[in-house]
Every structure is written in C-alpha cells, then in structure tokens.
BALUM-577467 format. One record per residue (C-alpha): residue number from 1; residue in one letter; z, y, x. Coordinates in nm, 4 decimals. Example, Ala and Ser with C-alpha at 12.3 -4.5 7.8 and 13.67 -1.06 7.14 Angstrom:
2
 num residu        Z        Y        X
   1      A   0.7800  -0.4500   1.2300
   2      S   0.7140  -0.1060   1.3670
//
This chain:
538
 num residu        Z        Y        X
   1      M   0.8547  -3.3734  -5.1333
   2      T   1.1775  -3.4613  -4.9503
   3      D   1.3470  -3.2241  -4.7086
   4      D   1.2659  -3.4610  -4.4203
   5      K   0.8965  -3.4532  -4.5005
   6      K   0.8997  -3.0746  -4.5323
   7      H   1.0702  -3.0507  -4.1963
   8      S   0.8163  -3.2901  -4.0434
   9      R   0.5252  -3.0854  -4.1719
  10      I   0.6744  -2.7625  -4.0378
  11      T   0.7300  -2.9321  -3.7039
  12      R   0.3722  -3.0551  -3.6894
  13      R   0.2083  -2.7311  -3.8021
  14      L   0.4284  -2.4655  -3.6499
  15      V   0.6893  -2.5757  -3.3990
  16      R   0.4801  -2.7891  -3.1646
  17      P   0.1855  -2.5438  -3.1504
  18      A   0.4326  -2.2633  -3.0797
  19      L   0.5916  -2.4683  -2.8023
  20      G   0.2449  -2.5479  -2.6679
  21      A   0.1702  -2.1761  -2.6566
  22      L   0.5058  -2.1184  -2.4844
  23      S   0.4146  -2.3861  -2.2296
  24      G   0.0912  -2.2023  -2.1537
  25      L   0.2773  -1.8744  -2.1107
  26      L   0.5321  -2.0334  -1.8775
  27      A   0.2504  -2.1835  -1.6726
  28      G   0.0771  -1.8457  -1.6532
  29      F   0.4024  -1.6779  -1.5509
  30      A   0.4515  -1.9373  -1.2784
  31      A   0.0961  -1.8880  -1.1553
  32      L   0.1433  -1.5127  -1.1166
  33      A   0.4875  -1.5464  -0.9575
  34      V   0.3786  -1.8047  -0.7014
  35      A   0.0604  -1.6091  -0.6296
  36      E   0.2630  -1.2948  -0.5657
  37      L   0.4901  -1.4783  -0.3234
  38      V   0.1942  -1.6220  -0.1320
  39      A   0.0178  -1.2834  -0.1359
  40      A   0.3244  -1.1285   0.0278
  41      G   0.2602  -1.3548   0.3256
  42      V  -0.1155  -1.3065   0.3237
  43      R  -0.1958  -0.9557   0.1914
  44      P  -0.0644  -0.7863  -0.1232
  45      Q  -0.4250  -0.6980  -0.2124
  46      S  -0.5158  -1.0695  -0.2279
  47      G  -0.2987  -1.1280  -0.5365
  48      P  -0.4984  -1.2353  -0.8435
  49      V  -0.4317  -0.9337  -1.0661
  50      V  -0.5197  -0.6859  -0.7921
  51      A  -0.8195  -0.8886  -0.6761
  52      V  -0.9614  -0.9432  -1.0242
  53      G  -0.8972  -0.5796  -1.1138
  54      G  -1.0727  -0.4607  -0.7988
  55      A  -1.3677  -0.6903  -0.8624
  56      A  -1.3868  -0.5592  -1.2196
  57      I  -1.3943  -0.2011  -1.0921
  58      D  -1.6689  -0.2907  -0.8436
  59      R  -1.8862  -0.4330  -1.1209
  60      T  -1.8183  -0.1741  -1.3887
  61      P  -2.1191   0.0506  -1.4628
  62      A  -2.0755   0.4142  -1.3612
  63      P  -2.0831   0.5474  -1.7218
  64      V  -1.7982   0.3112  -1.8154
  65      K  -1.5957   0.4259  -1.5140
  66      D  -1.6520   0.7863  -1.6121
  67      W  -1.5420   0.7064  -1.9669
  68      A  -1.2214   0.5462  -1.8366
  69      I  -1.1438   0.8394  -1.6073
  70      R  -1.2196   1.0876  -1.8855
  71      N  -0.9989   0.9119  -2.1407
  72      F  -0.7182   0.7685  -1.9273
  73      G  -0.7188   0.9989  -1.6247
  74      T  -0.5082   0.8704  -1.3375
  75      N  -0.3709   0.6007  -1.5716
  76      D  -0.7068   0.4219  -1.5746
  77      K  -0.5853   0.1613  -1.3257
  78      L  -0.2692   0.0922  -1.5251
  79      V  -0.4798   0.0404  -1.8355
  80      L  -0.7042  -0.2019  -1.6450
  81      Q  -0.4064  -0.3995  -1.5137
  82      L  -0.2527  -0.4208  -1.8604
  83      G  -0.5869  -0.5384  -1.9933
  84      I  -0.6066  -0.8120  -1.7306
  85      L  -0.2528  -0.9249  -1.8077
  86      A  -0.3273  -0.9265  -2.1809
  87      A  -0.6348  -1.1430  -2.1196
  88      L  -0.4255  -1.3807  -1.9071
  89      V  -0.1649  -1.4069  -2.1831
  90      L  -0.4283  -1.4975  -2.4406
  91      F  -0.5910  -1.7458  -2.2022
  92      A  -0.2547  -1.9073  -2.1251
  93      I  -0.1629  -1.9378  -2.4942
  94      A  -0.5001  -2.0932  -2.5785
  95      L  -0.4715  -2.3425  -2.2932
  96      G  -0.1195  -2.4397  -2.3954
  97      V  -0.2220  -2.5130  -2.7549
  98      F  -0.5381  -2.6921  -2.6388
  99      A  -0.3345  -2.9098  -2.3987
 100      L  -0.1334  -3.0517  -2.6895
 101      R  -0.4427  -3.2534  -2.7769
 102      Y  -0.6086  -3.2792  -2.4388
 103      R  -0.3263  -3.2766  -2.1898
 104      R  -0.5186  -3.3425  -1.8701
 105      T  -0.8133  -3.1206  -1.9587
 106      G  -0.5806  -2.8382  -2.0605
 107      A  -0.3845  -2.8627  -1.7364
 108      A  -0.7062  -2.8754  -1.5377
 109      G  -0.8224  -2.5651  -1.7246
 110      V  -0.5472  -2.3687  -1.5519
 111      L  -0.7363  -2.4254  -1.2291
 112      L  -1.0008  -2.1913  -1.3676
 113      F  -0.7424  -1.9174  -1.3189
 114      G  -0.7344  -2.0040  -0.9498
 115      V  -1.1129  -2.0161  -0.9162
 116      V  -1.1598  -1.6716  -1.0736
 117      G  -0.8789  -1.5148  -0.8710
 118      A  -0.9901  -1.6720  -0.5433
 119      A  -1.3531  -1.5735  -0.5971
 120      A  -1.2488  -1.2173  -0.6786
 121      A  -1.0291  -1.1934  -0.3685
 122      L  -1.3051  -1.3245  -0.1421
 123      S  -1.5615  -1.0871  -0.2952
 124      R  -1.3592  -0.7736  -0.2184
 125      P  -1.4922  -0.5540   0.0617
 126      D  -1.1533  -0.5616   0.2365
 127      S  -1.1300  -0.9420   0.2336
 128      T  -1.0051  -1.0826   0.5623
 129      G  -1.1334  -1.4363   0.5054
 130      L  -1.0499  -1.7621   0.3300
 131      T  -0.6770  -1.6957   0.3396
 132      D  -0.7301  -1.4357   0.0664
 133      A  -0.8061  -1.7242  -0.1714
 134      L  -0.4663  -1.8868  -0.1130
 135      P  -0.2506  -1.6852  -0.3589
 136      S  -0.4711  -1.7638  -0.6594
 137      A  -0.5335  -2.1232  -0.5528
 138      V  -0.1690  -2.2119  -0.4900
 139      G  -0.0544  -2.0330  -0.8051
 140      A  -0.3104  -2.2225  -1.0144
 141      V  -0.2129  -2.5645  -0.8756
 142      V   0.1566  -2.5017  -0.9452
 143      A   0.0758  -2.3763  -1.2958
 144      A  -0.1468  -2.6755  -1.3737
 145      A   0.1268  -2.9177  -1.2723
 146      L   0.3882  -2.7295  -1.4746
 147      L   0.1710  -2.7217  -1.7871
 148      Y   0.0995  -3.0941  -1.7521
 149      F   0.4694  -3.1820  -1.7382
 150      L   0.5720  -2.9380  -2.0122
 151      I   0.3092  -3.0761  -2.2500
 152      G   0.4272  -3.4236  -2.1550
 153      R   0.7666  -3.3408  -2.3023
 154      L   0.5947  -3.2461  -2.6275
 155      Q   0.3965  -3.5686  -2.6557
 156      I   0.4927  -3.8171  -2.9289
 157      R   0.6845  -4.1071  -2.7771
 158      G   0.6093  -4.3561  -3.0532
 159      P   0.8230  -4.5055  -3.3328
 160      A   1.1778  -4.3738  -3.3527
 161      P   1.4680  -4.5683  -3.5116
 162      D   1.5779  -4.4768  -3.8636
 163      E   1.9407  -4.4475  -3.9782
 164      T   1.9769  -4.8250  -4.0090
 165      G   1.8403  -4.8853  -3.6610
 166      S   1.5010  -5.0105  -3.7828
 167      A   1.1841  -4.8778  -3.6267
 168      R   1.0101  -4.5912  -3.8085
 169      D   0.6618  -4.4561  -3.7447
 170      D   0.7057  -4.0860  -3.6656
 171      S   0.3624  -4.0321  -3.5166
 172      S   0.2721  -3.7948  -3.7994
 173      D   0.5726  -3.5672  -3.7907
 174      G   0.6382  -3.5326  -3.4198
 175      A   1.0003  -3.6461  -3.4325
 176      G   0.9523  -3.8430  -3.1152
 177      W   0.8969  -3.5598  -2.8665
 178      D   1.1515  -3.4914  -2.5938
 179      R   1.3332  -3.1808  -2.7139
 180      R   1.6037  -3.1842  -2.4520
 181      G   1.3650  -3.2539  -2.1659
 182      F   1.1368  -2.9720  -2.2771
 183      V   1.4207  -2.7185  -2.3003
 184      I   1.5548  -2.8134  -1.9574
 185      L   1.2139  -2.8032  -1.7891
 186      A   1.1064  -2.4807  -1.9635
 187      T   1.4330  -2.3060  -1.8733
 188      A   1.4163  -2.4214  -1.5124
 189      A   1.0513  -2.3151  -1.4849
 190      A   1.1233  -1.9695  -1.6262
 191      A   1.4179  -1.9184  -1.3905
 192      A   1.2272  -2.0469  -1.0865
 193      S   0.9254  -1.8288  -1.1672
 194      A   1.1413  -1.5209  -1.2071
 195      G   1.3121  -1.5901  -0.8751
 196      T   0.9817  -1.6553  -0.7009
 197      G   0.8308  -1.3352  -0.8367
 198      L   1.1315  -1.1313  -0.7284
 199      L   1.1175  -1.2827  -0.3811
 200      G   0.7478  -1.2003  -0.3554
 201      R   0.8161  -0.8429  -0.4635
 202      A   1.0949  -0.8149  -0.2084
 203      L   0.8759  -0.9408   0.0759
 204      S   0.5916  -0.7081  -0.0215
 205      G   0.8421  -0.4276  -0.0581
 206      S   0.9666  -0.4773   0.2972
 207      K   0.6189  -0.3925   0.4293
 208      S   0.6073  -0.0885   0.2043
 209      R   0.9460   0.0202   0.3319
 210      E   0.8219  -0.0041   0.6908
 211      A   0.5262   0.2162   0.5999
 212      A   0.7564   0.4621   0.4208
 213      A   0.9816   0.4747   0.7250
 214      S   0.6857   0.5505   0.9515
 215      R   0.5870   0.8385   0.7231
 216      A   0.9436   0.9708   0.7159
 217      D   0.9427   0.9781   1.0975
 218      V   0.6295   1.1926   1.1187
 219      V   0.6847   1.5467   1.2428
 220      L   0.3681   1.7512   1.2103
 221      P   0.3198   1.9786   1.5134
 222      A   0.2478   2.3467   1.4681
 223      P  -0.1302   2.3854   1.4383
 224      A  -0.3169   2.5456   1.7249
 225      S  -0.5221   2.7269   1.4610
 226      A  -0.3038   2.8115   1.1631
 227      A  -0.4421   2.9023   0.8225
 228      D  -0.4195   3.2669   0.7290
 229      A  -0.1564   3.3560   0.4747
 230      V  -0.2854   3.3280   0.1195
 231      P  -0.4041   3.6838   0.0391
 232      Q  -0.1921   3.8923  -0.1885
 233      G  -0.3599   3.8855  -0.5269
 234      A  -0.5141   3.5397  -0.4878
 235      Q  -0.2587   3.4081  -0.7370
 236      L  -0.2845   3.5862  -1.0700
 237      R   0.0368   3.6285  -1.2653
 238      I  -0.1118   3.4863  -1.5828
 239      R   0.0496   3.2073  -1.7791
 240      D  -0.1318   2.8713  -1.7907
 241      V  -0.3748   2.9505  -1.5084
 242      S  -0.3891   2.6744  -1.2464
 243      P  -0.1827   2.7728  -0.9411
 244      F  -0.3873   2.8717  -0.6377
 245      T  -0.2237   2.5942  -0.4325
 246      T  -0.1974   2.2664  -0.6213
 247      P   0.1380   2.0900  -0.5621
 248      N   0.1006   1.7424  -0.4127
 249      K   0.2525   1.5784  -0.7196
 250      D  -0.0084   1.7445  -0.9438
 251      F  -0.3111   1.6932  -0.7202
 252      Y  -0.5704   1.4722  -0.8876
 253      R  -0.6179   1.1154  -0.7714
 254      V  -0.9413   0.9274  -0.8398
 255      D  -1.0135   0.6099  -0.6406
 256      T  -1.0659   0.2376  -0.6897
 257      A  -0.7358   0.1173  -0.5409
 258      L  -0.5296  -0.0704  -0.8028
 259      V  -0.2399  -0.0729  -0.5576
 260      V  -0.1957   0.2326  -0.3360
 261      P  -0.2233   0.1119   0.0260
 262      K   0.0998   0.1567   0.2182
 263      V  -0.0124   0.1824   0.5805
 264      D   0.2316   0.1837   0.8712
 265      A   0.1389   0.4786   1.0910
 266      T   0.2815   0.3083   1.3999
 267      S   0.0217   0.0311   1.3809
 268      W  -0.2672   0.2318   1.2340
 269      K  -0.5845   0.2719   1.4403
 270      L  -0.9172   0.4507   1.3921
 271      R  -1.2375   0.3232   1.5496
 272      I  -1.5421   0.5485   1.6054
 273      H  -1.8668   0.3689   1.6927
 274      G  -2.2326   0.3266   1.5997
 275      K  -2.5699   0.4915   1.6544
 276      G  -2.5687   0.7677   1.9100
 277      V  -2.2081   0.7019   2.0082
 278      T  -2.2154   0.6867   2.3876
 279      K  -1.8373   0.6649   2.4208
 280      P  -1.6852   0.4499   2.1439
 281      V  -1.3169   0.5163   2.0973
 282      T  -1.0142   0.3726   1.9193
 283      L  -0.7408   0.6209   1.8341
 284      T  -0.3802   0.5806   1.7209
 285      F  -0.1899   0.8130   1.4911
 286      D   0.0016   0.9524   1.7898
 287      D  -0.3299   1.0198   1.9662
 288      L  -0.4296   1.2448   1.6771
 289      L  -0.0912   1.4178   1.6676
 290      R  -0.1324   1.5061   2.0363
 291      R  -0.4704   1.6683   1.9813
 292      E  -0.5351   2.0294   1.8868
 293      L  -0.4681   2.0591   1.5150
 294      I  -0.6087   2.3112   1.2712
 295      E  -0.4744   2.4176   0.9316
 296      R  -0.7018   2.5200   0.6452
 297      D  -0.6955   2.5828   0.2697
 298      I  -0.9666   2.3632   0.1162
 299      T  -1.0513   2.2857  -0.2454
 300      L  -1.1557   1.9283  -0.3271
 301      T  -1.3590   1.8235  -0.6306
 302      C  -1.4281   1.4769  -0.7703
 303      V  -1.7837   1.3959  -0.8775
 304      S  -1.6363   1.2438  -1.1952
 305      N  -1.5128   1.5857  -1.3022
 306      E  -1.6716   1.6819  -1.6327
 307      V  -1.7525   2.0472  -1.7015
 308      G  -1.4130   2.2118  -1.7485
 309      G  -1.2376   1.8970  -1.6250
 310      P  -0.9109   1.8612  -1.4288
 311      Y  -1.0304   1.6721  -1.1207
 312      V  -1.0325   1.9649  -0.8813
 313      G  -0.7464   2.0987  -0.6713
 314      N  -0.6672   2.3201  -0.3763
 315      A  -0.4309   2.2356  -0.0898
 316      R  -0.3401   2.3445   0.2615
 317      W  -0.4465   2.0686   0.4990
 318      I  -0.3646   2.0116   0.8651
 319      G  -0.5666   1.7832   1.0863
 320      V  -0.8152   1.7281   1.3667
 321      R  -1.1666   1.8701   1.3680
 322      L  -1.3922   1.5736   1.3068
 323      A  -1.6899   1.7417   1.4750
 324      D  -1.4942   1.7736   1.8007
 325      L  -1.4076   1.4043   1.7991
 326      L  -1.7665   1.3063   1.7333
 327      A  -1.8947   1.5352   2.0079
 328      E  -1.6542   1.3770   2.2560
 329      C  -1.8003   1.0393   2.1611
 330      G  -2.1486   1.1653   2.2437
 331      V  -2.2640   1.2191   1.8846
 332      K  -2.5241   1.4883   1.8120
 333      P  -2.6350   1.6067   1.4687
 334      P  -2.9938   1.5240   1.3674
 335      S  -3.0952   1.8904   1.4128
 336      K  -3.0127   1.8534   1.7824
 337      G  -3.1776   1.5173   1.8341
 338      G  -2.8955   1.2926   1.7167
 339      R  -2.9862   0.9348   1.6235
 340      A  -2.7560   0.9068   1.3206
 341      D  -2.7836   1.1093   1.0011
 342      Q  -2.5038   0.9324   0.8121
 343      L  -2.1368   0.8909   0.8938
 344      V  -1.9876   0.5904   0.7129
 345      S  -1.6107   0.6032   0.6809
 346      R  -1.4217   0.2865   0.5854
 347      S  -1.0833   0.2662   0.4209
 348      V  -0.8199  -0.0030   0.4689
 349      D  -0.8980  -0.1157   0.1123
 350      G  -1.2652  -0.1688   0.1968
 351      M  -1.4037   0.1491   0.0378
 352      T  -1.7073   0.2915   0.2175
 353      I  -1.8098   0.6566   0.1945
 354      G  -2.1268   0.8001   0.3447
 355      S  -2.1359   1.1619   0.4647
 356      P  -2.4258   1.3618   0.6155
 357      V  -2.3680   1.3991   0.9894
 358      E  -2.5421   1.7371   0.9801
 359      D  -2.2863   1.8747   0.7331
 360      V  -1.9921   1.7306   0.9252
 361      M  -2.1089   1.8976   1.2474
 362      D  -2.2539   2.2271   1.1209
 363      G  -1.9394   2.4297   1.1953
 364      R  -1.7499   2.3866   0.8700
 365      D  -1.3893   2.2672   0.8881
 366      A  -1.4491   1.8943   0.8393
 367      L  -1.1152   1.7264   0.9074
 368      L  -0.9342   1.4083   0.9732
 369      A  -0.6340   1.5337   0.7794
 370      L  -0.2782   1.4280   0.8635
 371      G  -0.0856   1.6660   0.6413
 372      M  -0.1045   1.8241   0.2967
 373      N   0.0838   2.1339   0.1845
 374      G   0.3243   2.1244   0.4766
 375      E   0.4124   1.7538   0.4775
 376      P   0.2555   1.4278   0.5947
 377      L  -0.0076   1.3057   0.3511
 378      P   0.1426   1.1328   0.0464
 379      F   0.0488   0.7635   0.0279
 380      A  -0.1537   0.8281  -0.2875
 381      H  -0.3597   1.0852  -0.0994
 382      G  -0.4419   0.8831   0.2080
 383      F  -0.1477   0.8531   0.4476
 384      P  -0.1641   0.8254   0.7401
 385      V  -0.5107   0.9837   0.7740
 386      R  -0.7889   1.0876   0.5381
 387      M  -1.1183   1.2621   0.5830
 388      L  -1.2428   1.5696   0.3989
 389      V  -1.5529   1.7855   0.4312
 390      P  -1.5586   2.1237   0.2537
 391      G  -1.8478   2.1696   0.0130
 392      L  -1.9142   1.8012  -0.0615
 393      F  -1.7920   1.5969  -0.3564
 394      G  -1.5119   1.3565  -0.2649
 395      Y  -1.7201   1.0410  -0.3004
 396      V  -1.9383   1.1492  -0.0048
 397      S  -1.6714   1.3127   0.2073
 398      A  -1.3064   1.2404   0.1327
 399      C  -1.2266   0.8867   0.2491
 400      K  -0.8560   0.8095   0.2098
 401      W  -0.6642   0.5591   0.4262
 402      I  -0.9507   0.5796   0.6743
 403      Q  -0.9619   0.3273   0.9592
 404      D  -1.3237   0.3156   1.0763
 405      V  -1.6052   0.5649   1.1341
 406      E  -1.9527   0.4273   1.1959
 407      L  -2.2556   0.6411   1.2786
 408      T  -2.5682   0.5072   1.1119
 409      S  -2.8564   0.6286   0.8927
 410      F  -2.9081   0.6652   0.5190
 411      D  -3.2110   0.4363   0.5495
 412      D  -3.0052   0.1593   0.7078
 413      Y  -2.6938   0.1577   0.4907
 414      D  -2.5886   0.2419   0.1352
 415      A  -2.2186   0.3190   0.0900
 416      Y  -2.0106   0.1932  -0.2037
 417      W  -2.1055   0.4552  -0.4611
 418      V  -2.4700   0.4781  -0.3570
 419      K  -2.5062   0.1064  -0.4307
 420      R  -2.3892   0.1967  -0.7821
 421      K  -2.6664   0.4520  -0.8400
 422      W  -2.4891   0.7690  -0.7293
 423      A  -2.6756   1.0148  -0.5074
 424      R  -2.6634   0.9751  -0.1297
 425      Q  -2.5894   1.3427  -0.0753
 426      A  -2.3902   1.5545  -0.3182
 427      P  -2.2941   1.9145  -0.2426
 428      V  -2.0429   2.0591  -0.4873
 429      K  -2.2053   2.2490  -0.7738
 430      T  -2.1108   2.6025  -0.8730
 431      Q  -1.8593   2.5673  -1.1546
 432      S  -1.5989   2.7618  -1.3506
 433      R  -1.3313   2.6708  -1.6019
 434      I  -1.1334   2.8462  -1.8732
 435      D  -0.7640   2.7597  -1.8364
 436      T  -0.6371   2.9964  -2.1054
 437      P  -0.6624   3.0202  -2.4001
 438      K  -0.6669   2.6471  -2.4620
 439      P  -0.9228   2.4890  -2.6953
 440      F  -0.8375   2.5489  -3.0635
 441      A  -0.5701   2.8025  -2.9721
 442      R  -0.4740   3.0580  -3.2380
 443      P  -0.4035   3.3867  -3.0555
 444      R  -0.3256   3.7079  -3.2385
 445      A  -0.5862   3.9821  -3.2709
 446      G  -0.5780   4.2455  -2.9998
 447      S  -0.5681   4.2068  -2.6244
 448      V  -0.6062   3.8382  -2.5289
 449      M  -0.6144   3.7352  -2.1656
 450      V  -0.8940   3.4883  -2.0852
 451      A  -0.8515   3.3385  -1.7381
 452      G  -0.9255   3.0403  -1.5204
 453      V  -1.0725   2.9268  -1.1893
 454      A  -1.4185   2.9068  -1.0351
 455      W  -1.5408   2.7198  -0.7284
 456      A  -1.8470   2.6730  -0.5089
 457      Q  -1.6971   2.5300  -0.1913
 458      H  -1.8520   2.6442   0.1355
 459      R  -2.0601   2.9040  -0.0485
 460      G  -1.7885   3.1056  -0.2183
 461      I  -1.7684   3.2745  -0.5575
 462      D  -1.9299   3.6176  -0.5921
 463      K  -1.8964   3.6840  -0.9655
 464      V  -1.7550   3.5380  -1.2886
 465      E  -1.8661   3.6426  -1.6360
 466      V  -1.7377   3.5714  -1.9851
 467      R  -1.9304   3.5718  -2.3112
 468      V  -1.7837   3.5886  -2.6618
 469      D  -1.9964   3.4007  -2.9143
 470      D  -2.3593   3.5084  -2.8552
 471      G  -2.2686   3.8519  -2.7221
 472      P  -2.3505   4.0001  -2.3814
 473      W  -2.1996   3.8650  -2.0615
 474      Q  -1.8955   4.0644  -1.9506
 475      E  -1.7882   4.0642  -1.5866
 476      A  -1.4407   3.9229  -1.5255
 477      R  -1.1925   4.0482  -1.2680
 478      L  -1.1822   3.8251  -0.9616
 479      A  -0.8598   3.7456  -0.7802
 480      A  -0.8523   3.7964  -0.4048
 481      E  -1.0513   3.5388  -0.2089
 482      D  -0.8804   3.3155   0.0450
 483      S  -1.1970   3.1629   0.1913
 484      R  -1.5350   3.0387   0.0761
 485      D  -1.3939   2.6839   0.0917
 486      T  -1.1352   2.7498  -0.1809
 487      W  -1.1535   2.8138  -0.5521
 488      R  -1.0971   3.1588  -0.6936
 489      Q  -0.9018   3.2715  -0.9970
 490      W  -1.0475   3.5162  -1.2494
 491      S  -0.9404   3.6995  -1.5659
 492      Y  -1.0937   3.8940  -1.8546
 493      D  -0.8993   4.1125  -2.0986
 494      W  -1.0639   4.0315  -2.4312
 495      P  -1.0262   4.2693  -2.7267
 496      A  -1.0079   3.9857  -2.9779
 497      T  -1.0980   4.0285  -3.3424
 498      Q  -0.9964   3.8016  -3.6275
 499      G  -1.1964   3.4889  -3.6991
 500      G  -1.3367   3.1921  -3.5108
 501      H  -1.4908   3.2586  -3.1700
 502      T  -1.6481   3.0656  -2.8840
 503      L  -1.5628   3.1777  -2.5298
 504      T  -1.7995   3.0743  -2.2489
 505      V  -1.7716   3.1303  -1.8736
 506      R  -2.0224   3.1207  -1.5905
 507      A  -1.9949   3.1819  -1.2151
 508      T  -2.2338   3.3098  -0.9504
 509      D  -2.1957   3.1928  -0.5925
 510      R  -2.2613   3.3834  -0.2696
 511      T  -2.6172   3.2527  -0.2465
 512      G  -2.6932   3.4251  -0.5770
 513      T  -2.7100   3.0967  -0.7696
 514      V  -2.5858   3.1347  -1.1266
 515      Q  -2.4048   2.8410  -1.2837
 516      T  -2.6638   2.6639  -1.4953
 517      E  -2.6301   2.6247  -1.8696
 518      K  -2.8185   2.2936  -1.8590
 519      R  -2.5677   2.0262  -1.9507
 520      T  -2.5785   1.7018  -1.7517
 521      G  -2.3380   1.4139  -1.7030
 522      T  -2.1583   1.3279  -1.3837
 523      V  -2.4087   1.0637  -1.2676
 524      P  -2.5775   1.0791  -1.0181
 525      D  -2.4520   1.3912  -0.8383
 526      G  -2.1951   1.5694  -1.0552
 527      A  -2.1826   1.7342  -1.3960
 528      S  -2.3440   2.0691  -1.4689
 529      G  -2.3228   2.3155  -1.7570
 530      R  -2.0947   2.5960  -1.8704
 531      H  -1.7415   2.5530  -1.9959
 532      S  -1.6551   2.6931  -2.3356
 533      V  -1.3581   2.6859  -2.5719
 534      V  -1.3342   2.7514  -2.9449
 535      V  -1.0404   2.9605  -3.0697
 536      T  -0.9314   3.1111  -3.3988
 537      V  -0.7936   3.4638  -3.3775
 538      E  -0.5334   3.5412  -3.6454
//
C-alpha cells in the first residue's frame, strides 16, 4: 500500500470523524455561550444548564436525593451540573459525527437541545413566562447553524486534480474537503463563543454585584429583645466536639437551588395574603428593619439528616416575630377560630414550604430572619430574608429567599416536598450524635473522652446516656443549656479497655421521650435510631 493510500485511509477513518466530533463540541459550546448571554437579559435561572438541573432535581425520587446528599453533601449540585455538562458533551460529539453523513438531520438534531432546555425552563416553579424559553431556543438555533456550516467544510467537494493537472476521484479518501475553511470557521466560532460566554457572565455578574452591594450596605439595628449571653459551660472544652455556635461558613446548606439566588435588598418585597388575612400587606426590607427585632439562638435541622449526620447547626438569628406580623394582618391560629391551618412560604426560586399556622403562632420564636451570627444573612442562607420556626424540620419551616406568604389549608394545597411524598407536618425528632471518638478510631486504653451533641428543639434535652457494647446505660455529663430551642453538648469519661468496642448514645427530651432505637430512613418525616461508633482500643 502506498503512503498516499495509507494517508487517505487514516483521513477517512480518523481525521474526519474527529473533526466531526470537534464540530459538535464547538456547536455545543456556542449553544451554551449564547444561551448564557440571553439568560443574562432574561433571568440567570432560565439558562439551560440551570433549568435542566432544576427540572432534574424536581423529578428525582426522594431516596435518590437522600443518596446524593449523603454521598456528596453540599457538593451535590456541583456533581449534578458536571453530569449535565458531561451528557451535553457526549450528545454534541455524537451529533457532530452523525452530521458527517446526515448533515441537515444532524444540524436539526441540535434543536433538540433547545426543546429540552426551553421545556425545562418553562416547567420550573419560578418561571416568569415564555421569555424563559428564549436562552435555550436562541442558543440551539445558533448552534444548529454553526454545525451545519462546519460540517459543510468537511464535505467532499468532488474530484481533485492530480500532480499533472488531470482530474482524480478522491471521493473515497476525503482529500477534497475544505481544510482552510474549516480551520478559519472553527477558530472564529471558538473565539466568538468564548467572548459571548464571558459577556454573559459579566452581565449576570453585574446583577450579583448590585445584590452584594445592597447586602454590604445593611446595618442591622440593635434588637429590642436581645438573646441572653451563651451560658458559661455551654461550650465544652473538648477537642472535635461541634462548637455550640456554628460559624456561618460551616453551617449546612441543603436546598434545590443550583445557583444561589442573589437578591437585591433594595428591590425585595414580601407579600402576606390568603385565607383569614383581613389586611393583606406588602413589606420592603427597610420596613422590616424598622420593626421591633428580636435575637435568638436557634438550632436548625434538615430532614435529610441521617442518624449521626452533619446537617444540623446552631446560630444566633435576628429578625421579626412572624406571629406579630400575621396578627397585624388579621390572622388567627386554628385553635382560636382561624380559617387557615397552613402557611405557605414561597422563595424567589419558586420553592414552596408549608408550615402549620398553629406552630407559628403558639408563642415560639418563629422568625423572619434578617441576620445570622451578627451579620446580614449570607446569600447561601437566604439573604435578604428567610423564615425559621424552632422545633420543625427545615423543609416545613425554613424558607430561604422568601418573597411571599400565603395563608391556606393543608387540604387545599401541597407544598413542594409534600408533593414528593414527604410528611405535611414534621416536628424535629429527639436525636444525639457522637462527635468524638470518630468511627474506627484507635484510642489508647485508659480514660477516653466520649462527647457530642444532642437536640430536641422546642422541647429541650433532659438527659444523655452512653452504652459500651451491650453494657448498662451510663449517664453522660450535660453542658449548660442555652434554651430548649438549641442543641446541647454532652460528655462521658469512658474507662476504656483494650479491644474492639461499640459506643452508642441516646437522649431523653423534656417530655420524657427517650430517643428510639428503631432505625428508619429520612422519608417521610426524618430519620430515627441511635448513633453508634466502632473503635479499637490499643
């Protein structure tokens, strides 16, 4: 076989398919870049990756969500986005190779990208209308045209002249495709897409900067009712025990937002309306700042927290009493003849959370929180305003980026998580956790400090006990209590003997309820069971 024929075969089998795949990738890159630019003018949340990711989260079964949270933690959204991008890459490569044979059909196939993205954007609960379909649609049209023209440069042009000037049939080896035209068009497309994507990021970033500036300008007033100082002895001086107050940067975050909403406090508004509301009201952020503020230490727990899991934290919050606001609007709890038994809070990203009106108005410190640990709420934790109700799991109480409160009934409306088979009402369960020693630790024989935290928000912790293997329960030493709405640290000085041992903890709350040993998963109303760790004493 001559060198020319070898080269022709390599061209036919390797080079052109590779360039077809590259064409698909360039088209996909252009689609995302153009979509991001258009989304900057519409809404950042209408971009195809965010929209498709959000739609995927909405349709993912609860056990799968729990698995993702358990295995990826707060990186679950990053993993989902990377998965979507990987799927797009594979789709783009396949279309590019397919278009080598079926140019028009392959280019038209790119439009499927637009259909999926547009449908996902329109299906999101925060969709503002048909304009949300524009980013995916425009990006797909541009990508289809680009793929069509790129593949055109790879098409065989027919017989090419040989060295003597006579015609030669090169239809089998691909010598007749437009190398120069392809390189020029591919380079220009890559550069234009990069520039378009950067411009889209810059425009979206300008809105984020405005929101950041509004947060930087917030000065939280001194609360009319300040939280008591954390009692001396509430924080045990034991290594590896969770701090009594969780720093903002370490506070857990579990939500469905692929992109953290950046809300400008100067334009934010909250509407309160619905059943039993005789005086509907719309409030601005400044309206809330001018009201009487209270400051409280409150522990929050996510319903996705497995036994012994990390999705619980304690912070000092400042905000407005939600019960006072509701009372001013004419709302009464069901026990006093109120018409509504459910308060539905809506986030700017479309999330809906249903809370029992009775619990919100029974005297506990239910808040519209503006601040967290002495500063305005971080964006990831709900700036400018979030809701929280002590004693209830977050999915029925802790709406972040709240913008609407509607009074209704549980019979009339199912909130986001209830539609996905979670319980309508979910008080926090009595739980405890061993923070030290860690699982599979190898402490030395002798005095070993076993310590951790326990919580039963709005009931309080009365006792914590530790068991070694199948031995008797031994009462642990409790740290000082801040309030019944916060967790409580505990410790037990274990006289450890050599060998393998299992340490188990249980808590008893102020109602006398002992933490159950019956192990259940997180669905439908939170995990139950007792936390244990296995260690080997040397």
